[in-house]
C-alpha positions in Angstrom: 21.0 -10.8 18.5 24.4 -10.0 17.0 25.6 -12.6 14.5 29.0 -13.6 13.2 31.1 -10.6 12.2 28.6 -8.0 13.3 30.2 -4.6 13.8 27.2 -2.3 14.1 27.5 -1.8 17.8 26.9 2.0 17.4 23.3 1.0 16.8 23.2 -0.2 20.3 24.7 2.7 22.2 23.0 5.6 20.5 22.4 7.5 23.7 18.6 7.6 23.2 15.7 5.7 24.5 12.9 4.1 22.6 9.4 3.6 23.7 8.0 0.1 23.3 6.9 -1.0 19.9 3.2 -1.1 21.0 3.3 2.5 22.1 5.0 3.8 19.0 2.7 1.7 16.8 -0.3 3.1 18.5 0.8 6.7 18.2 1.6 6.4 14.5 -1.6 4.5 13.8 -3.8 7.1 15.5 -2.2 9.9 13.4 -2.5 8.0 10.2 -6.0 6.6 10.6 -7.3 10.1 11.6 -5.8 11.7 8.5 -6.8 9.0 6.1 -10.4 8.7 7.3 -10.7 12.5 7.1 -9.6 12.4 3.5 -12.0 9.6 2.6 -15.0 11.4 4.2 -14.1 14.7 2.5 -13.2 13.4 -1.0 -14.4 9.8 -1.7 -17.5 9.5 -3.9 -20.2 6.9 -3.4 -20.3 6.0 -7.1 -18.1 3.5 -9.0 -15.1 4.9 -10.9 -13.3 3.3 -13.9 -12.2 -0.2 -12.9 -15.0 -0.5 -10.3 -17.7 -0.6 -13.1 -16.1 -3.7 -14.6 -14.8 -5.3 -11.4 -17.6 -4.6 -8.9 -20.7 -3.7 -10.9 -20.5 -6.0 -13.8 -18.5 -9.0 -12.4 -19.9 -8.9 -8.8 -23.1 -6.9 -8.1 -25.1 -7.8 -11.2 -24.5 -11.6 -10.7 -25.3 -11.2 -7.0 -28.7 -9.7 -7.9 -29.3 -12.5 -10.4 -28.0 -15.1 -7.9 -25.5 -16.3 -10.5 -22.2 -15.4 -8.8 -20.0 -18.5 -9.1 -16.9 -19.7 -7.2 -14.8 -19.2 -10.3 -15.3 -15.4 -9.9 -12.9 -15.3 -6.9 -9.9 -16.4 -8.9 -10.8 -14.7 -12.2 -8.5 -12.0 -13.5 -9.2 -8.3 -13.5 -6.5 -6.3 -15.4 -4.1 -9.2 -15.0 -4.7 -9.5 -11.2 -6.7 -11.9 -9.1 -7.3 -9.2 -6.4 -8.9 -11.7 -4.1 -8.8 -9.5 -1.0 -10.2 -6.5 -2.8 -13.0 -8.6 -4.1 -13.8 -9.9 -0.6 -14.1 -6.4 0.8 -16.4 -5.2 -2.0 -18.4 -8.4 -1.8 -18.9 -7.9 2.0 -20.0 -4.3 1.5 -22.6 -5.4 -1.2 -23.7 -8.3 0.9 -24.5 -6.3 4.0 -26.0 -3.4 2.0 -28.6 -5.5 0.1 -26.4 -5.1 -3.1 -26.4 -1.3 -2.9 -22.9 -0.1 -4.0 -21.2 2.5 -1.8 -17.5 3.2 -2.4 -17.0 5.1 0.9 -17.3 2.3 3.5 -14.8 0.1 1.6 -12.4 3.0 1.4 -12.7 3.6 5.1 -12.0 -0.1 5.9 -9.1 0.0 3.5 -7.6 3.1 5.2 -7.9 1.5 8.6 -6.0 -1.6 7.4 -3.4 0.6 5.6 -2.8 2.8 8.7 -2.2 -0.4 10.7 0.2 -1.8 8.1 2.1 1.5 7.7 2.3 2.1 11.5 3.8 -1.4 12.0 6.4 -0.9 9.2 7.4 2.6 10.4 7.5 1.8 14.1 9.3 -1.5 13.5 11.9 0.1 11.2 12.5 3.1 13.5 13.2 0.8 16.5 16.5 -0.2 14.8 17.6 3.3 13.5 18.9 4.8 16.7 19.4 8.6 16.7 18.2 8.8 13.1 14.7 7.5 13.9 13.2 11.0 14.5 13.9 12.3 11.1 13.0 8.9 9.6 9.6 8.8 11.3 8.9 12.4 10.5 9.6 11.8 6.8 7.6 8.6 6.7 4.6 10.1 8.5 4.5 13.0 6.1 4.6 10.8 3.0 1.8 8.5 4.4 -0.3 11.3 5.9 -0.1 13.7 2.9 -2.3 12.6 0.0 0.4 11.5 -2.3 -1.4 8.2 -2.9 -4.8 10.0 -3.3 -6.0 7.5 -5.9 -5.7 4.6 -3.5 -7.4 6.7 -0.8 -10.6 7.7 -2.6 -11.1 4.6 -4.9 -12.0 1.2 -3.3 -10.7 -0.8 -6.2 -7.2 0.6 -5.8 -6.6 -1.2 -2.5 -4.9 -4.3 -3.8 -1.6 -2.5 -3.4 -2.3 -2.4 0.3 -2.7 -6.2 0.5 0.3 -6.8 -1.8 2.5 -4.6 0.4 1.2 -6.1 3.7 1.6 -9.7 2.8 4.9 -9.2 1.0 6.4 -7.3 4.0 5.1 -9.9 6.4 6.7 -12.6 4.4 10.1 -10.8 4.3 10.1 -10.0 8.1 9.2 -13.6 8.9 11.8 -15.0 6.6 14.4 -13.0 8.4 13.7 -14.6 11.8 11.7 -17.9 11.6 13.1 -21.4 11.9 11.5 -24.8 11.4 8.6 -26.1 9.2 5.9 -24.1 10.9 7.7 -20.8 10.5 8.5 -21.5 6.8 4.8 -22.5 6.3 3.8 -19.0 7.6 6.2 -17.4 5.2 4.9 -19.4 2.3 1.3 -18.6 3.3 2.1 -14.9 3.2 3.7 -15.3 -0.3 0.6 -17.1 -1.5 -1.6 -14.3 -0.1 0.5 -11.8 -2.0 0.2 -13.8 -5.2 -3.6 -13.6 -5.0 -3.4 -9.9 -4.2 -1.8 -8.7 -7.5 0.1 -10.2 -10.4 3.4 -9.0 -9.0 2.9 -10.9 -5.8 5.5 -13.6 -6.7 8.3 -11.1 -6.3 7.8 -11.6 -2.5 9.1 -15.2 -3.0 12.3 -13.9 -4.6 12.8 -11.5 -1.7 12.2 -14.3 0.8 14.8 -16.6 -0.9 17.3 -13.7 -0.8 16.6 -13.3 3.0 17.4 -17.0 3.6 20.6 -16.7 1.6 21.7 -13.6 3.5 20.9 -15.3 6.8 23.2 -18.1 5.8 25.9 -15.6 5.0 25.6 -14.1 8.4 25.8 -17.5 10.0 22.2 -17.5 11.2 21.2 -20.5 9.0 23.2 -23.5 7.8 23.5 -23.9 4.1 21.2 -27.0 4.2 18.4 -25.1 6.1 18.7 -22.0 3.9 18.4 -24.2 0.8 15.5 -26.2 2.1 13.6 -23.1 3.3 14.1 -21.4 -0.1 13.2 -24.5 -2.1 10.0 -24.9 0.0 8.9 -21.4 -0.7 9.8 -21.6 -4.3 7.7 -24.8 -4.8 4.7 -23.4 -3.0 4.9 -20.3 -5.2 5.3 -22.2 -8.4 2.3 -24.4 -7.5 0.2 -21.3 -6.7 1.1 -19.7 -10.0 0.3 -23.0 -11.9 -3.1 -23.1 -10.1 -4.1 -19.5 -10.8 -5.3 -18.3 -14.2 -2.6 -17.0 -16.5 -2.9 -13.4 -17.8 -1.6 -12.4 -21.2 2.1 -11.6 -20.9 2.5 -7.8 -21.0 4.7 -6.3 -23.7 7.9 -4.9 -22.1 9.0 -1.5 -23.2 12.7 -0.4 -22.9 13.1 3.0 -24.4 15.1 6.0 -23.4 12.6 7.1 -20.9 12.6 3.7 -19.2 16.4 3.7 -19.1 16.3 7.1 -17.4 13.8 5.8 -14.8 15.8 2.7 -14.2 18.9 4.8 -13.7 17.1 7.0 -11.2 15.9 3.9 -9.4 19.4 2.5 -9.4 20.7 5.7 -7.7 17.9 5.4 -5.1 19.0 1.8 -4.3 22.7 2.5 -3.7 22.3 2.4 0.2 20.7 -1.0 -0.1 23.4 -2.2 -2.4 26.1 -1.0 0.0 24.5 -2.7 3.0 24.1 -5.8 0.9 27.8 -5.8 0.3 28.4 -5.5 4.1 26.2 -8.5 4.7 28.0 -10.4 1.9 31.2 -9.9 3.9 29.4 -11.4 7.0 28.9 -8.1 8.8 25.4 -7.0 10.0 22.3 -8.1 11.8 19.0 -9.7 10.9 17.3 -6.3 10.7 19.7 -5.4 7.9 18.5 -8.4 6.0 14.9 -7.1 6.3 15.8 -3.7 5.0 17.9 -5.1 2.1 15.2 -7.6 1.0 12.4 -4.9 1.2 14.5 -2.7 -1.0 15.1 -5.6 -3.4 11.3 -6.3 -3.5 10.6 -2.6 -4.2 13.1 -2.6 -7.0 11.5 -5.6 -8.6 8.1 -3.9 -8.3 9.3 -0.7 -9.8 11.0 -2.5 -12.7 7.7 -4.3 -13.4 5.8 -1.0 -13.4 8.4 0.8 -15.6 8.8 -1.9 -18.2 5.1 -3.1 -18.4 3.5 0.3 -18.1 5.0 2.6 -20.7 2.6 5.4 -19.7 4.2 5.5 -16.2 6.3 8.4 -15.3 8.1 8.8 -12.0 6.9 12.4 -11.9 3.4 11.8 -13.3 0.5 11.8 -10.9 -0.5 8.1 -11.3 -0.7 7.9 -7.6 -1.7 4.3 -7.2 2.0 3.4 -7.5 3.2 5.8 -4.7 2.9 3.3 -1.9 5.1 0.8 -3.7 7.6 3.6 -4.4 7.5 4.6 -0.8 8.5 1.1 0.3 11.5 1.2 -2.0 12.5 4.7 -0.9 12.1 4.2 2.8 13.8 0.8 2.8 16.8 2.5 1.2 16.6 5.3 3.8 16.7 2.7 6.5 19.7 1.1 4.9 21.4 4.5 4.8 20.7 5.0 8.5 22.0 1.5 9.4 25.2 2.4 7.5 25.4 5.7 9.3 25.2 3.8 12.6 28.2 1.8 11.5 30.0 5.1 10.9 29.6 5.0 7.1 28.3 8.4 5.7 26.7 9.7 9.0 26.6 13.3 7.8 25.3 12.2 4.4 22.5 10.2 6.1 21.4 13.2 8.2 21.5 15.5 5.1 19.4 13.0 3.1 16.8 12.7 5.8 16.5 16.4 6.2 16.3 16.9 2.5 13.6 14.2 2.3 11.4 16.1 4.8 11.9 19.3 2.9 11.1 17.8 -0.5 8.0 15.9 0.9 6.5 19.1 2.4 7.5 21.3 -0.6 5.9 18.9 -3.1 2.7 18.4 -1.1 0.7 21.0 -3.0 1.0 18.9 -6.1 -0.7 16.0 -4.3 -3.5 18.2 -3.0 -4.0 19.7 -6.4 -4.5 16.3 -8.1 -6.7 14.9 -5.4 -9.0 17.9 -5.4 -9.0 17.8 -9.2 -10.1 14.2 -9.2 -12.6 14.7 -6.5 -14.1 17.6 -8.5 -14.4 15.5 -11.6 -16.0 12.7 -9.6 -18.6 15.0 -8.0 -19.5 16.3 -11.5 -19.7 12.7 -12.8 -22.1 11.8 -9.9 -24.3 14.7 -10.8 -24.4 13.6 -14.4 -25.2 10.0 -13.4 -28.1 11.2 -11.3 -29.4 13.5 -14.1 -29.1 10.7 -16.7 -30.9 8.1 -14.5 -33.6 10.4 -13.2 -34.4 12.5 -16.3 -33.0 10.4 -19.1 -30.9 13.3 -20.3 -28.8 11.8 -23.1 -26.5 14.9 -23.2 -25.2 14.1 -19.7 -22.3 12.1 -21.1 -22.6 12.6 -24.9 -20.4 15.7 -24.9 -18.8 15.5 -21.4 -15.0 16.0 -21.3 -13.1 12.7 -21.0 -11.7 13.5 -17.6 -15.3 13.9 -16.2 -16.4 10.5 -17.4 -16.7 7.9 -14.6 -15.9 5.2 -17.2 -13.8 5.8 -20.4 -16.2 4.0 -22.8 -19.3 6.3 -23.1 -21.4 3.7 -24.9 -20.8 1.0 -22.3 -21.4 3.5 -19.5 -24.8 4.5 -20.8 -25.6 0.8 -21.4 -24.9 0.1 -17.8 -27.0 3.1 -16.7 -29.9 2.0 -18.8 -30.0 -1.4 -17.1 -32.6 -1.6 -14.3 -30.5 -3.8 -12.1 -27.5 -1.3 -12.3 -29.9 1.5 -11.4 -30.9 -0.4 -8.3 -27.3 -1.2 -7.4 -26.4 2.5 -7.6 -28.8 3.2 -4.7 -31.1 6.0 -3.8 -29.0 9.0 -4.7 -27.6 8.0 -8.0 -30.1 5.2 -8.9 -33.7 4.2 -8.5 -33.9 2.8 -5.0 -36.6 4.6 -3.0 -34.5 4.5 0.2 -30.9 3.5 1.1 -30.1 0.1 2.5 -29.8 0.1 6.3 -26.0 -0.3 6.3 -25.6 2.5 3.8 -27.8 4.8 5.8 -26.0 4.0 9.0 -22.5 4.6 7.5 -23.8 7.9 6.1 -24.9 9.0 9.5 -21.6 8.1 11.1 -19.6 9.9 8.4 -21.8 13.0 8.7 -21.3 13.0 12.5 -17.5 12.7 12.1 -17.5 15.5 9.4 -19.5 17.9 11.7 -17.1 17.3 14.6 -13.9 17.2 12.5 -12.7 20.6 13.8 -12.0 19.1 17.2 -11.8 15.3 16.6 -9.0 15.6 14.1 -6.7 17.8 16.2 -7.4 15.7 19.2 -6.4 12.5 17.4 -3.3 14.1 15.9 -2.2 15.5 19.2 -2.8 12.2 21.1 -0.8 10.3 18.5 2.1 12.7 18.5 2.2 12.8 22.4 2.6 9.0 22.4 5.7 9.5 20.2 7.1 12.2 22.5 9.6 9.9 24.2 11.4 9.5 20.9 12.3 13.2 21.1 13.9 13.0 24.5 17.5 11.9 25.1 17.8 9.3 27.8 19.7 6.1 28.6 20.7 3.7 25.8 18.4 0.8 25.1 19.3 -2.0 22.8 16.8 -2.6 20.0 15.4 -6.1 19.6 14.5 -7.8 16.4 
């Protein structure tokens, strides 16, 4: 629906046809889930790694064996985050595996959920980008399919970013279109779900309130409704934060490096700022509100990372942040495409999209290098754990390089490995169980079958998904996008 002052009619008559959302979603999902599951099966270890020792083994699995897991655990903090949904997935895996830890099934479920979320975001965005959708989808597919976020792919305790993104994006999309108490309640529920995903979840509430304000500017909401909706979400968010435990406030670092990173992020956000200026003048559509608010949310997330994590580098392979950065970048690319459809910088938009595809492909060896490097270290760590548990070899970790250690504190790691309950939790390959739990054995058989048949299953899945997207590469009659 066009709103007051809208002038983006070129987005309507682009001269190209769009397949339905369901078909495009299915095609993108099939491609992504095939690639992501293949990466998990090929590289993910069974053992815990770093935060999983504290978060899953010590805080969850040991109390489960001792029948002492309390309700307070679910809202307790782990590295400043509640991580409710991540805990739920790990708890479910332990529960159906007789408290035998296995990282792989949790990673597989996480990648299925992530593929669905990414497919919905990419397909939904592309529906409003007209003739620029091909390059946009190609670039987005490459970023998501290539292992730039390898740390989130092969570590189960890295999946809170998926839930944070999913609930935050759902809140923003709903905020751009709902009306009435029920709709605002759904928005508030998504914001609360984001808050219990990670500590930066409340930024979704700020993006939602911006969405209501922009809808008012476009004439889609009265001032009273926009104020009431925003106040309702704010009050629910404030009550949630008051109810949750409070982490220690992180020290903020604003040095020269952080200023450079903020400047780079500011340059990336120029398309969103320009589109925001158009909306402020009463020109645009509700889909523009979504893109601008997602970009604002991503900018807030990046600012929190840069200022609270001084070790973070935009070019450093701390890949758990890549998915958040991708949301920021692709929201701004979508803003640029929307501006191009309104005859603002069309040649620049094409050049940026083509450049994005080239850069993503050219930089992919870096992602593969770091993922295989981590996987090699994890395989070596698993061998050392098995040797330590089965033979009592104290040298397994005494002089091991730091990058090989599955947990940074050697003394605490060996204390865990000496505990009989931890050895049982680690299972039959790394621990002391005589046989794997039924669920673990079944998941291993399924993974082995998929690995044996990967040479034809993976090309079949990729080909099927890309064929479903083929109509986007044919020029046909104009079809008006709906939002």
